[in-house]
N, C-alpha and C positions, 0 to 999 in steps of 0.2 A: 262357461267353456273357455279353458287356458290353453293359450298358443302364443309361441314366441319363436320368431326367427332367430337362431343363433348369428352370431358375429359372421362367421365363416358361410359363405353360401354352400360349402361342399358339406357342412354339417347335417346330420339326419333330421327328419323334420317331425316332430312328435304330435302328429296330428290322428286322432282317432277315427275309425269309420263311422262311430256314432256321432261325432263332431262334423264330420263331412257331411253326413245324411242332413243335420239340422241346418247346417248352412246352405245347402243345396235347395232345401225346402223354403228356407226364408229368401233366397235369391229370387226363385221360381214365382214366389208368392208375391214379392213387393217390386221386383224389376221388370218393366217393360221391355223385353229382349230375350235374347236365346242365351240359355246358361247351359254350359256344356261341362260334365265332370266325368264322362267315359273315359277308358284308358286311350282309345284312338285318338278322341279330340285333344287329351291333353298331351299325347304324343306327338301331333302335328304341330302343337305350339310351343313344345320342348327346344325347338331349334329356330336359330335365325341364320344369317351368313356367315356365321364365326364356325368356330371348331368346337363350339361347346354345345351342350345336350343337359337341360336340367328340366325336369317334368314340374310344370306348375300344378297348383292346387286345383285350378279350375280356370275356367274362361267365362267371361259375360261379354256379351255383345250388345250392349243398349240401343236402344232405336231413338233415344231422344236425350238431349243433355241432362233433363232430370231423372232419366233413368241410370245415366252415368253417376250421377249426384248420389242416387241412393244407393248403387252398389258399392260406391267409395264409403260412404257413410256404413254400410253393414258390415263391410271389412272391416273398419277402424272400430266399430263396437265390439266385433268378435274377435280383435286383436289379432287380423290377419294381413300380411304384406300387401301391397298393391303394385302391380306393375302395368303401366299404361303402355299400349303397343298401336303402333301403326301397322305399315306392310311387313313388319318382322325381317326387313333386310339389313339390319345393323352387322356391322362385320367384327364386331369386338365383343359380342355377347351380352349388350345393353338390354335387349329384348326377352330375355330369357331369364328364368329364376324361379324359384320356390314361392310364389305368390298368386294371387288372383289376378288374372289377366285380365284387363278391360281393354278389348279391341274396339277401337273407335273408328275403324277403316271402313265398314260397310254402310253405316247408317248416319253418322256425323261427319257428314261430307258435304255441307252446304255452304255456298259462296254467299256471303252476307252483302252489307252495303258497299256499293264502290263511289269513291270520290276521285272521279276522272281528273278532274282540275287539277286536286291537291294529291293525285298520283298516290293513293292510298286505298286499301279494301280491308274487309274484315273478313276471315274465313273461320270453320270450324276445324279441329285439327285433321280429320280426315280426308280432307279435300286433298288430291293427289295435284302434284305439280303440275303435269302436262293438262290435267283438266282445267285448272286454272288459267294456265296460258292460253289454252285454246278459247276459253271465255272472254279473256282480255283482248287477243289478237284483233278483233273488229274494231275496238277502241285504240289501236297502236300503243298497246302498253303491254308490259308483260313484267313477271317476277324474275328478275336477273340472277338469281343464285342456281345456277343451271347445273344442278348435280346430273351425274352420267344416269342416275336410275330414276330420270324425271318421270317415264312412264309408270312408275309405281309408288314413288316416294310421296308420303305424306308430307303435309306441311308441319303436323303435329310434330313427327319423327324427325324432320329436318330441324326443327327449333330444338328438339331435345339433344341432338347431335351436335349443333352447331355446324350443320352442313355448309360447304364452301360451293366451289363449281370451276369449269375451266377458265370462267372470267373474273374471277375474284379480283385479280389484279386491277381491273377498271371497277368493280360493282362491292367489292368486299364479301364478307362470308354473311351466314345467316344473322349474325348478332347485329351487323350493321344495317340491315334490312327489316328489323323487327320494330315496330312503334309501341307496342302495346301487348299486354298478354292479360286475359281473364282467366283466373287460375282458381282451383278449390285446393286448400290445404288439406291435410290429413285429419286436422283437427274440426273439420267440416265447415270452415268458413272461406266464403268467396270473397276474392280480392282483385282490384284492378292493379295491375303494375306497369308503369310507365314512368315519365320524368318525375322526380320526387313531388313537385307540386300537383302533378296529375294523378297521382297515385289515389285510390280510395280511402275514405277517411279513417275506415277499420284497419289499414296498412299503416299509420302513423308510426306505432309503437313498433312493428316489424321493422320498419324502415330504419328508424333511430337506432337499433340494436344492430342491424347490417352496418349503416356508417360508424357505428363505434368501432367494430372489430376492421373495417377498411381502414379508418383513420388511423387506429394504434399501429396497423401494419404498413402503412404508406411507405416507410424507409426500406423496408425487406421487399415489398414489392418493387420498389424503383431497383434494387440492387439484384434481384432473384429471377422476376418475372419475365419470362423471354420477350423479345422486342420484334419476331418476326411477324408478319401479317397472320400466318397461320399458328395459331396457339390456340387449343380447344381444351387443354386439359384442364380437369377439376372444375371449378366455378368460377366466373369471369370477374373475379374481385378487384382485379385492377382497372375494371371499368365502371365503378360502383362509387369511386373516391371522392367524399363530400368536397365540396368546394370546385368542382368542376361540373361541366355540362356533362350528366349521363341520365341512364334510363334504367331503371330498376326492372324491366322487364328483361335486360340483358344479364342479369343474374340467373334467371331461369334458361335462357338459352345455352344449351350444352349441359345443362344439369341431368340430362337423362331420366327424366321422371324421378328423381331421387329427392326433390323438394315440394313438388306441388302437380295437379293435375291440370293441365292447361284446357280449357274450354273453348276458348277463341282467340285468334292471334289477329292484330292489326300490323298489318304489312305495308312496306314502303315499295312503290312499284318503279319503272323507269319506262322511258320511250323506248319502242322499238327501233333500232338503227336503220336509217334508210337505205344504206348500201353495206356492203361487205366484200371483203377481199382476203384471199387465202393464199398463204405460201407454205410450200413443202420444201422444208430444206433438206438435204440429204448427206449424210454424213459417213464418211468411209470408217470412223472410229467411235465409240461409244462417247469415250471422254471428251472428243473434241466437241460434241453436242452440249456437254455439260458445261466446258469452259465458255463456249459462246452465248449463252443463256443471258449472262450479266450484260453482255453487250447489245444483244437484240432487245431487251426490255427497254433501253433509251428511247427507241422508236416510237414508243407510247402504243404498243398492240394490245387489244383485248385479251388474247389468250396467247399462251405460248406452250405447247403441250406436246410431250416426248412420248413416241412409239419407239420401242425397243427392237431388235433382231427377233427375239423368241416371239413377240407379239405380232410381229410382220409376217413370220412363217405359219403360225397357227390361224391368222386372218386368212391367208393364201389357202390353207387347208379346208376352210369353213365355205359350203356351198353359197351361203348367201353373201358372203362378204369378199370373195374372191374376184368377181367382175368389177367389184369398185376398186380394189387394190390395184388391179393390173391398170386402170385409166389415171392413176395420179403416180405410181411408182416407177423410177427410172433404175435400171440396173440393179445391184443388189447391196443396198445399203447396210450398214450397222445399226444404224438408228435414224430417225426422221425427227424433226421439230415441225410442228403445225404452227404456223404463226398467222393470228387472224387480226385484221385491221377493219374498223367499223365507223361509220359516221354519217352525218347528213349529206357529205359532199363525198365524190367518187375518191374511194381510198386506193384505188390503182396505183398511185404515184408512189405510196408507201411501199409497195412491192418492189419498184425499181429502186426506192432506197435500201430495202432489205437485201436485194440482188448486191447492190454496189457495196453494202457493209459487208455481205459474205466473200464477196472478192478481196476486201481490203483484208481480211482474215483469213486469205490464201485458200479459199473454197471457192472459185470462180464458177459460173455455170451450175451451182449446187442447189438454185430455187425453180421450183416448178410453180408457176403463177397460175391460179386458178381463181376466175370471177365468175363463173357459172353458177349460179346460186344453187341450183339442183345439185351439182356435183360436189359442191361444198357440203351440203347437208347430208348427203350419203358419206363421205369422208368423216365428217364429226360422227355420224352414227357408228362407225367402225371405231373410231376413238373411245365413243360411249361404253361401247361393248368390251373396251380393254380388260377389264377385271374378269368379266366372265368367258371371255376368249381365253386368257390365262387358264382359267380352272377346267378348260377342257381337256387338259393332259389327262390320259388314261394311266391306270396303275395306283399305287398306294401312295407314292411321291406326288404331292399336290403344293403348289404356291401356298404358303400360310401366312395368314395375316398377323403381325404382332410389332412389327417394327415399321410398316409401311408407309405411315404417316409422318415419321420423323421430318421437320421443317429447320434447314439451317440458311444462314443469309447466303445470297446468289454467289458471292465473292469465295465461298468455301466450297460451292455445291460440287466442283469437279474432284478435288481432293477427298471430301465425305464421300462420294460415290467409289473412288479407288480404293480408299481405306476401308470400306465396308465390304466391298468386293473380295478384300484380301481375308477379310473376316469370315466371308463365307467359304472360299477355298480351304481356309484353316480347318473348318469343322465339316470338309468333304461335301458341300454343296455349291449350289449356284443360286442366283437371284434374277427375277424377272422384273424389269423396270418399265414403269410407264407414268403420264400423269404431269403433272403441273410445274414445268420447270421455270414458269414464270415466276414462281414465288417459292421456289426451292423446297417444293413438296413432291416427292417423289414415291410413288406406290411401289414399293420393292418388296418383293415377297419368296424369301428362301423356299426353295423345294425340301419339303420334308415327308417323311414317312411318321404321321401321328398314330399309326397303329405299332409302330417300332420304336425306335430310338428318336424321335421326333420330339418330344417333351425336353429330353436331356440337351438337345443341340439348341432348342428355341430358348432354353433358360440362359444358356451360355453365349449365344449372340446377341440376346436382349442385353445383357448385361455389358457386353463390349460396345453395343451400338449406344446405348444410354451414355455411357462415358464421351463417346466421339460428340454426341450431341451436345453435351455439357461443355466441351472442350470448345465448340464453335458457338457457344451461346443460342441453340436452338430450341425447338420444341419436341418432346418426344411425341406429344399428341398434336399433329398437324390439320387433321380433317375429320376423320371418321369417328373421333371422340376416343373414351376409355374403357367403358365396359369392363368386363371381366379380364380380359387380356392385358390392357395398359394401366388400368387404376392403378396396380402397386407402383408403378413406376411415376407417379406423380411426385411422390416425396424426394426421391433422387434428384429430380430436377428443380423443385422450387425450394426444398429444403425442410427440414422437419418443423418448423415454427409456421410457415405459411400454410403446411399440410394440415397443422393442428387448427389453423385458423379456417380451413373449409370444413373441418369437424364442427367448428362452432356454428358455423353458416346452416349447417345441415340440422344441428340442434335446435336453432332458432325457427326453421320452417317445420321440422318432422322431429319432435322430441321423442317419440315411441319407435323411431327407426323403422316406419312400415312401408316407405315410400321406396320402392325397388331397392332395397337394401343390398349390400354386397358390392356397390357399385360407387366410384370415387372416393368415399369415406369408408374406413375398415373394410377393406378388398380382401377376397381370398388371395391365393397365390394363383398366377397365371398358368403355372404348368400342373395345377392339380389334376390328375388324370380322371378323378372319379366324376369331374365336370365336362370331360371331353365326351365328343359324340361317338368316337370310339376308344371308349375306357376301357377298365381292365375288364377282362372276361368277354370281349366282343368276339363273336364267333359267329359265322354263317350257319344258318340250319341245313342239316343234310337233306337236299330234295334232288329228284332226278329232272332235269328240266325238259319240255317238250321241244323247245327251240336251241339254236346253237347260240351260246353266249360267251364263246371262246374269245371273240374280239376284246371284251372286257377282262378275260380274265389271262391278263398279261404276265402273272406271276404262275400259272400254272397249277393254282391250288383247287381248280373246279368251283369257284365262286363268282364265276361271270355275271350272274343275274345280280347278286347282291353289289358288286363292283358297279354295274350299269346304273341301278339305283343311288348309288354314292356319287354318280356324276352331278346328282342335284346338289348345289351348293348353298340352296336356298336364297337366290339374290333376289329371286321374285320377278324375273322378267315376265314369268306366264301372267302376272296380274295386269297385262296390258288391257285398255279398255276400248281404243280407237284405231288400232293398225293391226295389220298382219291379220292371222288365223288365230293363232293360240290366244288365249284358251276359252273356246267358246261358252262351255258350260259356266267357267268362274265369271264370264261377263254377264249372265244372266242372274246367277245366284248369289255372286260375290260371296261365298263360303270358302272357307280354307280346304275342306276336304273335296271338293270340286273343282281344286286348284292342280294344275298339273304339279306344283311342288307339294302340294297336300298327298296326292296320290303317290308321289315317289317317296315321301317320308313314311307313308304309311305301308308301302312295301319294304323298305330298308328296315323299319322297326320289326316288321313280322319276320322277315328273312334273318336278322339277327337275334332273334329270339327275344326281341324286348317286350312283345305282347303276348306271350305265352306260345306254347308248342303248335296249337292248331290255329294260328292268326292268319296265315297265309288263305287258306281255304273258308275262313268264318263268315258269316253273315256281315258283320263289321266291315270286314274288307270289300265285301261284295257291295253295301252302300258306297263305301268310299269310291269304288270303280265303276259306280253304275250310271254316273253322267258322262263319262268319258266317252265320246263319239268317235273315236279312232281316226281322229280327223290329220293326224301326222303333221299337225301344225308346229308341234315342238320338236320334231325332227329335223326341221328347216330352221325355225326361229329361236330355239333354246339355244344359246350361245355355248353351253357344255354339253349341247347333243341327247339330252334325256328323249327316248323314243317311248313315250308313253303308249303308244298304239300297239306297239310291239308287247310290252309288257303288259298290256291288259289280254291280249292273246296268250300269253303263258298263265296270267292269273286265271283265265277262264277254263283254261285247261284242267287246272287244278281244284277249281271249284265245282266243274261240272264233273270230275272224277269223284269228289266227295258227294255231291248233291244230286248229281242226275240232271236229266233235261225236262223242262215242262213241256207239255202239249204244244205250246205257241213256238217254241224254240226248236223243237223237232220239226215242225211243220215248215219253220223258214229254213233251217239248216238242211234238209234235205229236198229242198224245192227244186233244185238244178237235177237230181236224179229222179224226182217224181213228175216234174214237169211234161215230160212227153205223154205220161197218162193223164195227167189232170187237163192238158189242152184239149183232150177228146171232149170234155164237159165244159168246155169255154161258154157256150151260150148259157148254161146253168150258172155258173161261176159269176159271169158278168151281170147276172139281175141282181146282184147285193146290193147294187147301188140304185137299181131302180124301183124296187119293190119297198113302200113304205113301212118302217121298222125292221127292215132287214140287216141294216148297218148296226142297230141298236143290239139286235140279237147277236149277231156275228160278234159283237164285241163282248157280251156276257159269255159266249162259248168259246172264244179263243183270246181274248184280251185284246186284240188289235183295234184300236181307237173308231168308233162308230162315225166321228167327226171327220174321218181321212174317207176320201174314195181310194178305191182300190186300184192298180193297173188292169189296164184291159187285155184280157188273153186273145191270143190268135191261133186258131186250129191248126192253120198250116202255112206257118211264116214263110216257108222257102218258096212259096208259090208264086210271090211277087218279086222275087230275086232274079236278075237277070245278070250271071257272072260273064264278065267280058273274057274271053277266050283268045283275043289276038293281042298283039303288042309285044316289043321287044324285051323289055324288062317286067320280069315275074314279081309278083307281091301277094302276100297269102294273108287273108283278113280271118281274123278269130272273131267269130260271133258268139258273144256271150251269153249267158242265158237271158239277162235282160232285156237286152235288145233283140235276142231272137223270139222270146215269147210275147213280149209287151210292147215293144216298138221296133216291129221288122222294117219299118219305112226308113229307119236310120241306117240298116245294112244295105237294104237298096239304094240308098241314097249314096253311100261310102262306095258302092260296085260302080254305079255310075258315073261318079266323079273320076273313080281311079281307071275306068274305061275312056273316060274322056281325055284323060292325060295320058294315053298310050300304054296303060299297063295291063299284062295279062296276069288275072288274078285268079287266085286259088281259093276256095273256101277251106278252112282248116276243119277235118272232119274226125269223128270217134268212128271207131270200129262197130260198137252195138249201139251206141246212143250220142245224143251231142255233148260236146266238149265243155268243161268247166274248169274256171281256175281254183276252187275252192275256197273261195273268199266267204261264203255264208258259214261254211263248216268252221272257219278261222275265227268267225265272230262269234260262234257258241263255244270255243274252247276245243272243238273236235279236231285236232291237229293230225291225228292218223288218218282220219278219214279226208282231210285235205290233201294228205299227202298222196293217198289213193287218186285222187283227182289231178294232182298236180303231175304225176307221173304218168297219167292217160294223155293228159294234154302236151306235156314234153314229148312222148313218144310220137305224137300226131305232127310236131313242129321239127323235130330232131333234124330230118331230111332236109328239109328248106334251109335251115339255118347253117347246115353244112356247107351248102352252097351259095350261102351268103344272100339268101333271099329275104328280105324285110318282113317281118311279122307284124302286122298293123293291127291294133285293137280300137274299140269305140269308146268302152266303159273305163274309165280312168281306174277306179277301184279294182278292176279285174286286170287290165294289162299290166298296171304296174305292180300286182302281185309278183309278177314273173321276175321284175328286177329288184323286190323288196323282200318280201316273206320267204318266196323261194329259196332265196341265198343262205336262210337259216333254218330251212327245214329239209334240205336235201343237200349231198355232197357235191362236189364239183364235177365228178363223174357222170352223176345223174342229170345235172344241168345242162352240161355241155356249153355249147355256143348260143343257146337261145336266148338267155336274159339281153345279152349285148345286142341280140337283133331284134328285141321286141320295142315297138314305137308305138305311141299313140297315133291316130290317123292325122290330127293336125301336126304333130311333132314331126311325123314322116313327111308331109307335104311342105312344111318348112326348111327342113333338111335339105330335099330335093330343090327346092327354090333358090335357097343359099348357095347350092352347087351349080345352080345354072342349069339343072337337067329336067326341069318341071315345064311341060309344056301344055297348061291348062288353060283352053279359050273360056273367058269369061265376058259376059257383056256388063254394061254399066249400069249400076245402081246408084245413080246421082240423086242426092237429097234424100237418100235412106241412112238412117242410123243403127247401128247394132251394140246393143247394151249387152256385154260379157260378162257372165257370172263364172268364176274359175272353181272347179272342184277342187276340193280341199288337198287331194291327192296330187294333183296338178301343182299347186302351189308349192306344196312339200317338196316337188322334184323340179321345181323353178322352171316350169314349162309354159306359164302363161303367155310369155312373150312370143311364143311359136304360134299358138292360138291366135294373137292380135296379128301376127305379122301374115298367117294363111288368109284372115278375112280381108286384111288391107289389099290382098291382091285384087278384089272384086274392085272394079274401076268405079271411083265417085261415092263408094260406101264409107262412111263416117263410123270408126270403132271406139268405143268408149268402154273401158273396165270397169265393172261395178265394185268400188271400195267394201268388200265384204268378208265376214269372216265365214265360218260354217252355217249353211242355209237350215240346219237344223234335223234334217232327215237323216242322213247318215245312215244309209241302209235301212234297217228295220227300225231303227232308234225313235224315229218319228212317228212309226205307225203304231207303237206300243201306247196303249190307254193311258198308262202312268206317265208316260213321258210327253203327251201331247202339248201341253201348256208350256212345257220348257222349250219345245221344240219349235213352236210358234214365236215364243219370245227370242230365239236365236235368230229366227227369221226377221222379226220385225225390228231387231237391233239396227240393221242398215239395208238388208237384200230387198225386203219386200216394199220398203216406202221408195226407196229407188226405181224398182220395176213399175209401181204406179205412178210414179211422176214422168215415165216415159210416154211419148206421143203413140197414139193408138196405130198409127202406120209404121211404126219403129218395130225392128226385129230384138228378141231377146233370144240371147245364144247362150246355151248352158250344156257343157260336155258330160255332166253327170245325170244320169236316171232319176236319182233321188232329187237332187235339185230341181229338175225340169217338174216332178211332181210336186215339190213343195211351193213353186211358183204357180202351177196351177191351182191348187187348194189355197194358196193364201192370197195371190193378187188375181186370180181369174184370167191370168194372161196364159198362153200358149209360148212356152219356151222350147227351142228347137237345138239339135245337134249341129255344130259347125258343117257337119256332112250336108245337112238339108239345106242350110243358107247356101253353099257353094252349088248344089245342085240346081237352086233356085237361079241362080246366075248363070248357069249352063245356057249356050245358045240354043234356041228354040228349033 
């Protein structure tokens, strides 16, 4: 088999189907791991967080280090390029290419030997930075290269990119914190790279050749190589000069996988500072912030980070960040600088010095001093999300990464930013600015339309920016590496001779050009549109959507759904493993297709015709969407606002129209309509969990897991409800399908609590049958049927809303449908005022309590603890604070929120036999262990019916709705 990657990554690959088949067979036979060569998988791995899209030859996810070595060896023997990949969040196109991708992020993520006294540790390349720091924290240690993508960045990827971080002014870059690397060369040789005397014996000849090149070019390096701290272009030839104390591993750091495959990394650790203080400096003009940075660093801060007006405004518009911003921002500044001081002693005096300095610089009273550690962490989370917040702009114009990491000496920073802004204006655009003012690296992204004339403007701006950087003796690549977007700018900065020397280094390590070719050495042009995500011929498929996507269709082209998928910039924020809700299925499988990003890419590729004309409603797309539980975690937590739950409804609509519904889907979708009839046979239906063998039989007949108990039916639920008819203030209660037929005691409790608080309650009623929100129809993609239910419900509630009567619901997934899906299913005239009056039970009580109008007598529950698990939709709407505040109204009650993602049930998801194991793994990730740890006398509170059922099945504990907890606290 003959295969050779052309010099240009844009050139077509000559790779026959026969050769592909042979390669796949060999990989699947010899490699312990997963092998993907299907169109959807290759499509998902064709992008990173850059503007580029290149379909790989295939993907291997090795389970062991030996499996990775074998995959590498097979590729070399078959003359196929290799591309090591971590989180796939590179912003310059480092992790995409026509190669065999080896994804080490799933299995090669073991933390090795820790030398706590020597402050060193060995890790596999797939270890995520936050994962490592979580393990180190109990020992008082951390790895201080604190990149903003710490929740998803792998150490292997960070080494490949020579990552930096907010605190590099104190701790340095990745290259300053890597002590050694065990790596495989493309020739099949394993070598240890460290200080010259500590390198493996088989590396001696290679080290000598490297030293020869470095020694020969020493004078040129001294004259041409940038002297700023942030200089990550090319290979670190300036750091391996013979005759100096150096480390050969530093040559691999920043090499972007073009020299070798890193098997293990030895890292230098640091002690966690005992105390921290943060100063937020407010500036009336952007350039004043730039001018002041050079003076501020003289105070010895750990970090000086810029946040500009654009980012401030976007953060204020984000539901997750707005409350944080409001706590530290004063007035309406054009820019702020976040200045952190840290150490073993109280750094508060440094904040006073900072305030004095700013007064001397004619900016008195500009510093907000923050010593509260919790607020400091929240502020840094806003800053860390800066790039992704920037990318939340809707429309074709996006902030584009290509000159964002230029680093210049601090004394030139203000003038550099002024001149660069003029360049932007010259080309009819503007830039977004944020990041590392402490080291002269500002992440500036001009807003360009890469579907239109963006490529032309990008080239022109890059050329002028490069001249500026050269004039100020800076570095064109300051942090995020070279990749496809900046490799061609290495030579203009360091000169032809040194660029040729980098080619020699590449040839010493990889003479056959198999390791991630096209990056750093012999690159393609940055503006080669054939490599763009939105390349030539990029057009949306003509489809009629079921939901209204016009909010994303800012250009009126009718491509709102595609534009919504394009909001995913592949930053990988959804790869979180220990915080928030997003993305529960990925936390279990750690597979790209079960990631919010993976689903968004699959939809985008299908909608743009890249996967064929029938891809949207294909079985492969169904597989990609199958583990999305509709938690809406991404709706709130994705910085660019990707709403995969809504996208799944749209997908299911098209899939169901093409393939129809299974018997199980019909049974669950039409449950609200059939429930009145089925409830008459409640005694018979409830036998399923009592008769031996009945559960297994029901699984065989319906596909509902026999390992699950089923909800208990009630024949006459309203018999136990006492509707309070007295009270000065009105409220209408929406009894949803699940609380009506399966847990009517929750409705009863809510009515009792409302009555005790002095409200005159009404039950929302339908003319012919009980009301339903349509949620089960939406889950099945039956949007038209859901509209029927929505209109019935709205008709019953409209008169109350017009009188300003609060509409209260118990089940988050049902009540919040009125505020979410209804807004894209129906027009405003049909909705009326209902959505703005729709409130969850706890939300309503918390609002009334805050307004001072709630008079609810509650007795003490001193010594009791309530452990609260939040429903995903409550979290998505930011409503968990209300639940906690309501429960804390009970005197003496201790309230603790369980830090958990989705419970794993998610409507009927956890009932499906094929999803049972995944469902339980989601629950076991954090929820069920915490419930089991609770004392027997403690209360478990959960607002969602699915959540309560999961807790009952998985932990054998009863969980109750907050209404029942409050009812228990009413005076007897």
